[in-house]
C-alpha positions in Angstrom: 18.4 -25.3 37.5 18.8 -23.9 34.0 16.1 -21.4 33.2 13.9 -21.1 30.1 15.3 -19.3 27.1 13.8 -15.8 26.9 11.4 -14.9 24.1 13.7 -12.0 23.2 16.5 -14.4 22.5 14.3 -16.8 20.5 13.2 -13.9 18.3 16.8 -12.9 17.8 17.7 -16.4 16.7 14.8 -16.4 14.2 16.0 -13.1 12.8 19.7 -13.9 12.5 19.5 -17.6 11.5 18.6 -17.2 7.8 16.3 -20.0 6.9 17.7 -20.3 3.3 21.2 -20.7 4.6 20.2 -23.3 7.2 18.1 -25.3 4.8 20.8 -25.1 2.1 23.0 -27.2 4.4 20.6 -30.1 3.7 18.9 -29.2 0.4 20.1 -27.6 -2.8 17.7 -24.6 -3.4 17.1 -22.8 -6.6 15.3 -19.6 -7.3 11.6 -20.3 -7.8 10.4 -16.7 -8.4 8.3 -14.4 -6.3 11.0 -14.3 -3.6 10.7 -18.1 -3.1 13.3 -20.9 -3.5 12.6 -24.5 -4.0 14.2 -27.9 -3.9 13.6 -31.6 -3.1 11.8 -32.1 0.3 14.1 -33.6 2.9 11.2 -35.1 4.8 9.7 -37.3 2.1 10.9 -38.9 -1.1 9.8 -37.1 -4.3 10.7 -36.8 -7.9 9.5 -33.3 -8.4 10.6 -30.4 -6.2 7.7 -29.3 -4.0 9.7 -27.9 -1.0 9.6 -24.1 -0.9 11.5 -21.7 1.3 10.6 -18.0 1.5 13.6 -16.1 3.1 11.8 -12.8 3.5 9.2 -14.5 5.7 11.5 -17.0 7.3 9.3 -20.0 6.5 9.4 -23.2 4.6 6.6 -25.4 3.3 6.4 -28.6 1.3 3.3 -28.9 -0.9 3.8 -32.6 -1.1 3.9 -33.7 2.6 2.6 -30.5 4.1 5.5 -30.1 6.5 6.2 -26.4 7.2 7.3 -23.9 9.8 10.2 -21.5 10.6 13.9 -22.1 10.9 13.6 -23.5 14.4 11.0 -26.1 13.5 13.0 -27.1 10.4 16.1 -27.9 12.6 13.9 -29.7 15.1 12.4 -31.9 12.4 15.6 -32.5 10.3 17.9 -33.3 13.2 15.4 -34.7 15.7 16.0 -32.1 18.4 13.9 -30.6 21.1 12.8 -26.9 20.8 15.5 -25.8 23.3 18.2 -27.9 21.6 17.3 -26.4 18.2 17.4 -22.9 19.5 20.8 -23.5 21.2 22.3 -25.0 18.0 21.1 -22.1 15.8 22.2 -19.5 18.4 25.7 -21.1 18.4 25.9 -21.0 14.6 24.6 -17.4 14.3 26.5 -15.9 17.2 23.5 -15.2 19.4 24.1 -15.1 23.2 21.1 -16.7 24.7 19.4 -15.1 27.7 17.5 -17.2 30.2 15.1 -16.6 32.9 16.3 -17.7 36.3 15.6 -21.3 37.1 11.9 -21.7 37.7 11.6 -25.5 37.5 10.1 -25.6 34.1 13.2 -26.8 32.2 13.7 -30.5 32.0 17.0 -31.7 30.7 16.6 -34.4 28.1 17.6 -37.9 29.0 21.2 -38.7 27.9 23.7 -36.2 26.4 22.3 -33.5 24.2 23.2 -33.5 20.5 25.1 -30.2 20.9 27.4 -31.8 23.5 28.1 -34.8 21.3 29.0 -32.5 18.4 31.3 -30.5 20.6 33.0 -33.6 21.8 33.7 -34.9 18.3 34.8 -31.4 17.3 37.3 -31.3 20.1 38.5 -34.8 19.3 39.1 -33.9 15.7 41.2 -30.9 16.6 43.2 -33.0 19.0 43.7 -35.8 16.5 44.8 -33.3 13.8 47.4 -31.9 16.2 48.7 -35.4 16.9 49.5 -36.0 13.3 52.5 -33.7 13.6 54.0 -35.6 16.5 57.0 -38.0 16.2 54.7 -40.9 17.0 52.7 -40.2 13.9 55.6 -40.7 11.5 54.1 -43.9 9.9 50.8 -42.0 9.5 52.5 -39.1 7.7 54.4 -41.6 5.5 51.2 -43.3 4.6 49.7 -40.0 3.4 52.9 -39.0 1.6 53.0 -42.2 -0.4 49.5 -41.5 -1.6 50.3 -38.0 -2.7 48.7 -36.1 0.2 50.8 -33.4 1.7 50.3 -31.4 4.8 47.9 -28.9 3.1 45.7 -31.8 1.9 45.7 -33.3 5.4 44.5 -30.0 6.8 41.9 -29.5 4.2 40.3 -32.9 5.1 41.1 -32.7 8.8 43.1 -35.9 8.8 44.5 -36.8 12.2 46.3 -39.5 14.2 45.2 -41.4 17.3 48.1 -42.2 19.6 48.7 -45.8 20.7 48.2 -44.7 24.3 44.8 -46.1 25.0 43.6 -43.3 27.3 45.2 -40.1 25.7 42.1 -38.8 24.1 39.9 -39.7 27.1 42.1 -37.8 29.5 42.3 -34.8 27.1 38.5 -34.6 26.7 37.8 -35.1 30.4 40.0 -32.1 31.2 37.8 -30.1 28.8 34.8 -31.0 30.9 33.2 -33.8 28.9 31.6 -36.6 30.9 32.2 -40.3 30.4 28.5 -40.6 29.3 29.0 -38.0 26.6 32.2 -39.6 25.3 30.8 -43.1 25.2 27.5 -42.1 23.7 29.4 -40.0 21.1 31.4 -43.1 20.0 34.8 -41.7 21.1 35.4 -43.9 24.2 34.5 -47.5 25.1 34.3 -48.9 28.5 35.8 -52.1 29.7 37.4 -52.4 33.1 37.9 -48.7 32.7 37.2 -46.1 29.9 39.6 -46.3 26.9 39.9 -44.6 23.5 37.8 -46.2 20.8 40.6 -45.5 18.2 44.2 -46.2 19.0 47.3 -46.1 16.8 45.4 -45.4 13.6 45.1 -42.7 10.9 41.8 -40.9 11.2 39.4 -39.1 8.9 36.7 -37.0 10.5 33.3 -37.7 9.1 31.2 -34.6 8.8 27.6 -33.9 8.1 26.6 -31.5 5.3 26.8 -28.5 7.7 30.5 -29.3 8.5 30.0 -30.7 12.0 32.2 -33.6 12.8 29.9 -36.5 13.8 32.2 -39.5 13.7 35.5 -40.9 12.4 37.0 -43.5 10.0 40.2 -45.1 11.3 42.7 -47.0 9.1 45.1 -49.6 10.4 48.8 -48.5 9.8 50.8 -50.5 12.3 51.5 -54.2 11.7 51.1 -55.1 15.3 47.7 -53.5 15.6 45.7 -56.0 17.7 42.5 -55.3 15.6 42.8 -57.0 12.2 40.1 -54.9 10.5 41.7 -52.5 8.0 39.1 -49.8 8.8 37.2 -49.0 12.0 34.3 -46.6 11.8 32.3 -44.9 14.6 29.5 -47.1 15.7 25.9 -45.9 15.5 25.3 -43.0 17.8 22.5 -40.4 18.2 24.4 -38.2 15.7 26.0 -40.8 13.4 23.9 -43.1 11.2 26.1 -44.9 8.7 23.2 -45.5 6.3 22.7 -41.8 5.9 26.3 -40.5 6.1 28.4 -39.6 3.0 32.1 -38.8 3.5 33.0 -35.6 1.8 29.5 -34.2 1.5 30.5 -31.1 3.5 33.0 -30.2 0.8 31.1 -31.5 -2.2 27.5 -30.3 -1.6 27.9 -26.9 -3.2 29.6 -28.3 -6.3 27.1 -31.1 -6.5 24.3 -28.5 -6.5 26.0 -26.3 -9.0 27.0 -29.0 -11.5 24.1 -31.4 -10.9 26.7 -34.2 -10.8 27.7 -36.6 -8.0 30.6 -39.0 -8.1 30.4 -41.9 -5.7 33.8 -43.5 -4.8 34.7 -46.3 -2.4 37.0 -44.8 0.2 38.3 -41.8 2.0 41.6 -41.6 0.0 39.6 -41.8 -3.2 37.5 -38.8 -2.1 40.6 -36.9 -1.3 42.2 -37.8 -4.6 39.2 -36.7 -6.6 38.8 -33.4 -4.9 42.5 -32.6 -5.3 42.4 -33.6 -8.9 39.5 -31.2 -9.6 36.5 -33.6 -9.2 34.8 -31.7 -6.4 31.6 -33.7 -6.5 33.1 -36.9 -5.0 31.7 -38.6 -1.9 31.9 -42.0 -0.3 29.9 -44.2 2.0 31.4 -45.0 5.4 31.8 -48.7 6.1 28.6 -49.8 4.3 27.3 -50.2 0.7 25.5 -47.4 -1.0 21.9 -47.7 -0.2 18.4 -46.1 -0.5 19.0 -43.7 2.4 22.3 -42.5 0.9 20.4 -41.9 -2.4 17.8 -39.8 -0.6 20.5 -37.6 0.9 22.3 -37.2 -2.4 19.2 -36.4 -4.3 18.5 -33.4 -2.1 21.8 -31.9 -3.0 21.6 -32.9 -6.7 18.2 -31.2 -7.0 17.3 -34.5 -8.6 14.0 -33.9 -10.3 12.5 -33.6 -13.8 13.5 -30.0 -14.4 17.1 -30.4 -13.4 18.2 -34.0 -14.1 21.8 -34.6 -13.5 24.4 -37.4 -13.4 25.2 -39.9 -10.7 28.5 -41.6 -11.4 29.7 -44.7 -9.5 33.3 -45.7 -9.5 34.0 -49.4 -8.9 37.1 -51.5 -9.0 37.2 -53.8 -12.0 37.3 -57.0 -9.9 34.5 -59.3 -8.9 33.6 -57.2 -5.8 33.3 -54.1 -8.0 31.0 -55.9 -10.4 28.9 -57.1 -7.4 28.7 -53.5 -6.2 27.6 -52.4 -9.7 24.7 -54.9 -9.5 23.7 -53.5 -6.2 23.8 -50.0 -7.6 21.7 -51.1 -10.6 19.1 -52.4 -8.2 18.7 -48.9 -6.8 18.9 -47.1 -10.1 15.3 -46.0 -9.9 16.0 -44.0 -6.7 17.3 -41.3 -9.1 15.7 -39.3 -11.8 19.2 -38.4 -12.9 21.1 -40.6 -15.3 23.3 -43.2 -13.6 26.8 -44.0 -14.9 29.8 -46.1 -14.1 33.5 -45.0 -14.3 35.9 -47.9 -14.2 39.7 -47.6 -14.9 40.7 -50.3 -17.4 43.7 -51.3 -15.3 41.5 -51.7 -12.2 43.0 -48.8 -10.3 40.9 -46.7 -7.9 41.0 -42.9 -8.1 43.7 -42.6 -5.5 46.1 -45.1 -7.2 45.3 -43.6 -10.6 46.3 -40.1 -9.3 49.5 -41.4 -7.9 50.6 -43.2 -11.1 49.1 -40.9 -13.8 48.3 -37.6 -12.3 45.3 -35.4 -11.7 44.2 -35.3 -15.4 43.8 -39.1 -15.4 41.3 -38.9 -12.6 39.3 -36.2 -14.4 39.5 -38.4 -17.6 38.2 -41.4 -15.6 35.0 -39.5 -14.8 34.7 -38.1 -18.3 34.8 -41.7 -19.8 31.8 -42.8 -17.8 29.4 -45.3 -19.4 25.7 -45.8 -18.6 25.2 -48.1 -15.5 22.8 -50.5 -17.2 25.2 -51.0 -20.1 28.1 -51.7 -17.8 26.0 -54.3 -15.8 24.6 -56.0 -18.9 28.1 -56.1 -20.4 29.5 -57.8 -17.3 26.7 -60.4 -17.4 27.1 -61.2 -21.1 30.9 -61.3 -20.8 30.8 -64.5 -18.7 29.7 -66.5 -21.7 31.3 -67.7 -24.9 29.3 -65.8 -27.6 31.1 -67.7 -30.4 29.0 -70.7 -29.4 25.2 -71.0 -30.0 24.6 -72.4 -26.5 26.7 -69.6 -25.0 24.6 -67.0 -26.7 21.4 -68.7 -25.5 22.7 -68.8 -21.9 23.9 -65.2 -22.1 20.5 -64.1 -23.3 18.7 -66.0 -20.5 21.0 -64.6 -17.8 20.7 -61.0 -19.2 16.9 -61.3 -19.5 16.7 -62.2 -15.8 18.5 -58.9 -15.1 16.4 -56.9 -17.4 13.1 -58.1 -15.8 14.3 -56.6 -12.5 13.6 -53.2 -14.0 10.1 -52.1 -13.0 9.7 -49.4 -15.7 8.5 -51.0 -18.9 10.0 -48.3 -21.1 13.4 -49.2 -19.7 12.7 -52.9 -20.0 12.3 -52.6 -23.8 15.4 -50.4 -24.2 17.5 -52.8 -22.1 16.2 -55.8 -24.1 17.3 -54.2 -27.3 20.7 -53.4 -25.8 21.0 -57.0 -24.6 20.1 -58.2 -28.1 22.9 -56.0 -29.6 25.5 -57.3 -27.0 24.6 -61.0 -27.5 24.2 -60.6 -31.3 20.6 -61.8 -31.6 17.4 -60.5 -33.0 15.6 -57.9 -30.8 12.4 -59.8 -31.0 14.1 -62.9 -29.6 15.5 -60.9 -26.7 12.0 -59.4 -26.0 10.5 -62.9 -26.0 13.2 -64.1 -23.6 12.6 -61.2 -21.3 8.9 -61.9 -21.3 9.6 -65.6 -20.4 11.9 -64.6 -17.6 9.2 -62.3 -16.2 6.5 -64.8 -16.5 7.5 -66.5 -13.2 6.1 -63.5 -11.3 3.9 -60.5 -12.4 6.0 -57.4 -13.0 4.7 -54.2 -11.5 4.4 -51.6 -14.1 6.3 -48.4 -13.1 5.6 -44.9 -14.0 7.3 -44.2 -17.3 10.6 -42.3 -16.9 10.7 -39.4 -19.3 14.5 -39.5 -19.6 14.3 -42.8 -21.5 11.4 -41.9 -23.8 13.6 -41.2 -26.8 15.4 -44.4 -26.5 12.5 -46.8 -25.9 10.2 -46.4 -28.9 9.8 -49.7 -30.6 10.0 -48.2 -34.1 8.8 -50.5 -36.8 8.1 -54.2 -37.2 8.9 -56.6 -34.4 7.7 -54.3 -31.7 6.6 -55.4 -28.2 4.2 -58.0 -29.5 7.0 -59.9 -31.1 4.8 -60.9 -34.1 7.0 -59.4 -36.8 4.1 -57.2 -37.9 3.9 -53.4 -37.4 1.5 -52.7 -34.6 -1.6 -50.7 -35.3 -1.0 -47.0 -34.5 -2.4 -46.2 -31.0 -3.0 -42.6 -29.9 -1.2 -42.3 -26.6 -2.8 -40.4 -23.8 -1.2 -37.0 -23.3 0.1 -35.8 -19.9 -2.2 -33.7 -17.8 -2.0 -30.0 -18.9 -2.0 -29.0 -15.2 1.0 -31.3 -14.4 3.5 -29.2 -12.4 6.1 -30.1 -15.0 4.4 -27.8 -17.5 3.5 -25.0 -15.1 6.0 -22.6 -16.6 4.8 -23.4 -20.2 1.2 -22.9 -19.1 1.8 -19.6 -17.3 3.8 -18.2 -20.3 1.0 -19.1 -22.7 -1.6 -17.5 -20.3 0.4 -14.3 -20.7 0.4 -14.8 -24.5 -3.4 -15.4 -24.7 -4.5 -12.9 -22.0 -1.9 -10.2 -22.1 -0.4 -10.1 -25.6 0.5 -6.4 -25.2 2.4 -7.0 -21.9 4.4 -9.9 -23.3 4.8 -8.3 -26.7 8.1 -8.8 -28.4 9.8 -10.4 -25.4 8.9 -13.7 -27.0 11.1 -13.2 -30.0 13.5 -15.9 -28.8 10.8 -18.4 -28.0 10.1 -21.3 -30.5 8.1 -24.5 -30.6 11.0 -26.5 -29.0 10.5 -24.5 -25.8 7.3 -26.3 -25.1 7.5 -30.0 -24.1 3.8 -30.7 -23.9 2.5 -31.5 -27.4 -0.7 -29.5 -26.8 1.2 -26.4 -25.6 3.5 -26.7 -28.6 0.3 -26.8 -30.8 -1.0 -23.6 -29.1 2.3 -21.8 -29.8 2.2 -22.9 -33.4 -1.3 -21.2 -33.7 0.1 -18.1 -32.0 3.1 -18.0 -34.3 0.9 -18.5 -37.4 -1.2 -15.5 -36.3 1.8 -13.3 -36.2 3.0 -13.8 -32.6 1.8 -12.1 -29.4 2.5 -8.6 -30.8 -0.2 -9.2 -33.4 -2.7 -9.5 -30.6 -1.9 -6.3 -28.8 -5.0 -4.2 -28.5 -7.2 -6.9 -30.1 -10.1 -7.7 -27.7 -10.9 -10.7 -29.9 -7.4 -12.2 -29.8 -8.3 -15.4 -28.0 -11.2 -16.0 -30.3 -9.0 -15.4 -33.3 -6.6 -18.1 -32.0 -9.5 -20.6 -31.5 -10.7 -20.0 -35.0 -7.3 -20.7 -36.4 -7.2 -24.4 -35.3 -9.4 -27.5 -35.6 -7.3 -29.6 -33.2 -9.7 -30.4 -30.3 -6.9 -30.5 -27.7 -5.5 -27.2 -28.8 -9.0 -25.6 -28.9 -9.6 -26.7 -25.3 -6.2 -25.5 -24.2 -6.7 -22.1 -25.6 -10.1 -21.8 -23.8 -8.4 -22.8 -20.5 -5.5 -20.5 -21.0 -7.9 -17.6 -21.7 -9.8 -17.9 -18.4 -7.4 -19.3 -15.9 -6.0 -16.6 -13.5 -2.4 -15.8 -13.5 -0.2 -16.7 -10.6 -0.1 -13.0 -9.6 -2.9 -10.8 -8.4 -1.4 -7.7 -10.0 -1.3 -6.7 -13.6 1.7 -8.5 -15.1 4.7 -6.1 -15.4 7.9 -6.4 -17.3 9.6 -8.3 -14.4 6.9 -10.9 -14.2 6.9 -11.4 -18.0 10.7 -11.5 -18.2 10.9 -14.1 -15.5 8.6 -16.5 -17.2 10.1 -16.0 -20.7 13.7 -16.3 -19.4 13.0 -19.4 -17.2 11.3 -21.1 -20.2 14.4 -20.4 -22.3 16.6 -21.6 -19.4 14.8 -25.0 -19.2 15.2 -25.4 -22.9 18.9 -24.8 -22.6 19.0 -27.3 -19.8 17.4 -29.9 -22.0 19.8 -29.2 -24.9 22.7 -29.6 -22.5 21.4 -33.0 -21.4 21.1 -34.0 -25.0 24.6 -32.9 -26.0 26.0 -34.6 -22.8 24.3 -37.8 -23.9 25.8 -37.6 -27.4 29.2 -36.7 -25.9 29.4 -39.6 -23.6 28.5 -42.0 -26.5 31.4 -40.5 -28.6 34.9 -41.9 -28.3 37.3 -38.9 -28.3 40.1 -41.1 -29.7 38.1 -42.6 -32.6 36.2 -39.4 -33.5 38.1 -36.4 -32.0 36.5 -33.9 -34.5 32.9 -34.7 -33.4 33.9 -34.9 -29.7 35.6 -31.5 -29.8 32.7 -30.0 -31.7 30.2 -31.3 -29.2 32.4 -30.2 -26.3 32.5 -26.7 -27.7 28.7 -26.8 -28.2 28.3 -27.9 -24.6 30.5 -25.1 -23.3 28.5 -22.5 -25.3 25.2 -23.9 -24.0 26.4 -23.9 -20.4 27.4 -20.2 -20.8 24.1 -19.4 -22.4 22.2 -21.1 -19.6 24.3 -19.2 -16.9 23.5 -15.9 -18.7 19.8 -16.7 -18.7 19.9 -17.7 -15.0 21.7 -14.5 -14.1 19.0 -12.5 -16.0 16.3 -14.5 -14.2 17.9 -13.5 -10.8 18.0 -9.9 -12.0 14.3 -9.8 -12.9 
């Protein structure tokens, strides 16, 4: 009987399996200061990053759901493994030879094949299938790839293979390697009728891998006319390691670029993923035999680092036909899964990325992504385009149909923005559109959602004919300000605590800081008071600095904030040094750069490069400069 793993080996696994490298296979982590890294928690859905990893201690903890532990407990939780299976998997990845006590009867083998064995079986199958692609029997498969612009190097990069028409070839090969029938059937490689036979026969195969690069299943395309199975594609059935609602083809190749660029491109097929990556769009992924759903969004958000501080872009590519428009409607229904902006990229001629690359080259694929349009605008346009807007009754019907779509949005700030967009498309008064939206929503109470800050600039009613639809300007209402202790403003709060409590320490390092670096109105007001008083350097050596700042304002919110900032402890127990000060100042400037990048990207995507090339090129240059500035700040943050 297999003995228990020795504590010495377990300790070696904990030492050699770096927790930040393991977690990064599932979550995009960014430097959070103090030797910590953070990202979106993989164990619960969240909009703000609360999942922290401390490599020096080898621990992770989520301040949202309270999950925490070491590298072994992380793998157990994320992959549903037992303690022994997690240790074995980490040992294999990190090159640790496990030592065990002699069998003592304490080790119980889990029921059914272990995950590690299923992974090994799929890995061996992938290698064998890839070898078969070079055989004479695979000529049709190679021709298929060649016709679509994929050479041998591309096939090797993506691990493409061929399943021989012999119904038992893979089964016999894997049995010779020591895999049991139970392991092969549970892993989805073999089916059992009168006798075991290969699940995939006479088809071109793409290995489907998880984010860590392990092969967990296959997608198989029909290439022979006499294939007895009519389905164009066959995918691995649900197995203990393959869940189609959570699998994204290409995520193993795209995850790092997705995290780096904060962009993800969702295409519809395996060849589209290949075409995009080969054309220079390294953020492309695809679902496997199912529509893009909520679970896919959760997986993608972790790699996008999709939260308020680092909002990115999710770009869907659809065919221009009815099926593509239906897919766009489904994507629109799940739009609020993302904090990031959602877009659609559709080739005017209806070509998918693979066909586009064949006919027009790599640059055309990149241009397809660059020409993206906001998802809501694309969906509304499709709805409105079904009606004859030259007729009064056509405009009425278009407005009614569009209003039904707009009411499906839970966030009221978005509803108002979409209603105005709908009015513009139909060619009617915004008040009329708002009224129609209210009538469409009257059939059932609409749940108010938490306002999404990314639409705040585009959803202010601005002038007569606001939400009330009376044609009169609404009375000004003082909106409640966000909580000063909201985690979104922690960096602003901590920087201002340094300014108020330690003006000598922060000194002239704030020379590059301005009011636009503070997003909370009250914190911006505090900075205005500080600047008017001569900046932090003016408070050096002045024991009455905080009182002087309070005396310089009559705004009750700013007064209260200065008092709070003066007494709240810093996030460090030590006297703030240059590194601590520099980190906060540089991170504050980096977030400002990120916001400016988002703004320029927004303007850029609304600008037609053909109609206004001068503005487009100017903004493109501005964006490049901002990206360079942001990278320089990030490098300096890492160096502090």
